[in-house]
Steps between C-alpha positions, in 0.01 A plus 500: 500500500492878542548458874769236452745449213387816320565717802871425471688790337755272328219301337322817387821641351581169325147475358500857372841460335443163331127445441181651366276437797130439456221274615170357383222353709375143464155641427624683189624176341206296636734277697248491785199288390252655745567844351377412148148623580649828621696535175184443297327779692798732454496444122130590493593826669757580231810358667763392244652165607872427489593342164600143592624433147773765531853350527555673836181346640603160364839529671332586830255212470787263416666596829204438727536226757190290553306587817733791581307816594775727369838468330798728452617450142813625326477533120770601255448768236434211259228374741703198608406374847812542717372444852193427713441544870154395627382716785441200728841343432744770602704259709877446505703611318254766376343605829537849637643809337838341423332193355282712273809682372659159436193398298523814287874459447471135400223590256721758327779240488254265327523234770118468474414498872167330568477354150692174537228309682282439194484558128284800434255502212320812380123517503385409151275743318194381308540726196193363320278590795645851518414559134151349530423712807610819324785562746748487210432605139651316204380729220473873423828556685629852433797696627544871425832652606577871511769724643280540806438124530799311365427165664205264536446142619276246329381181670340238274529144373630319193402170341632262238228544238545866408667823600383717785551851359599813692484821296773746596451863396815715516394761244564771761873443459537684171881480506503130592651320796582157637197277558575266790272205585589295808294181502445284809348153439247344737532177697304261274676227301523694174783708360425807291630684195447874459527657155490870418326598176425824322161644590363454146568124505168324447425200724500212463627472139792743529614388846785292361874485581590701189318805642647489851694813602641358825418208727570300815469128430392211723513675838458231770244530782598731788769668292525831318667657199513845346433608141662826391412665170620838377251703296574823317155661511168464681298199391284209614623146571338165568645266762395138444524236775466129424586161653703220346319308224567160654311588818151548362210586726712658773488851639739713703510856622744779436575849619663745261660821621499722191693826489675746271851611587719768343741375234865560598676744273749342261858565596764600250758233437 
């Protein structure tokens, strides 16, 4: 591509103006079966593998075309798949430099080039296996935010039987702030509720609706919501994640982006 469509100045200018351009090899996401042994060896040598449970990785894996050695994918800022161009299928009307520019333009216009031929389904994650293998923890989850580190991500799971608890320590913010928790639900068939409690709330007896400070209820799979809670002084919170009661025995994953933001000053009326 560097000697072809990416050597065209108009394409380069259009890409730089409208996209965040990056790439990832098939080996990193273990798309190539004969490279799994190599990945095992790399892990033994301290190599940190790409997190396939991350929403960005899931969006990339959703866009793969079977048997294609490489794909050009266009994703929105919300990680929606907007276009796909397999490297071996750059025929009309997407062949050549002008065709590649057409592909990029149609993707931005949400015409979904390359995505009409089949219904795409994301690769399902086995959350139970990830917990059992130790790849994901579901207890002793702690977040400590400071002025020097005002944001942290947590990747874990929730079930229907009891809360998964994330302790959030914001005691460094002595004058308070706005606690913001953006929650992204995994792809399993289980919606999740996220409740924010005071840090001195004792589980499981005191984890009841009457003690909830703020919450996001019944978030469906593959969707996200944000909890915002203003606090006036540094303290500790507990974030509880749980599935719907009528779906016992199920498990799903979640990623929470937890941060503290300045509180806007009140304006005089």
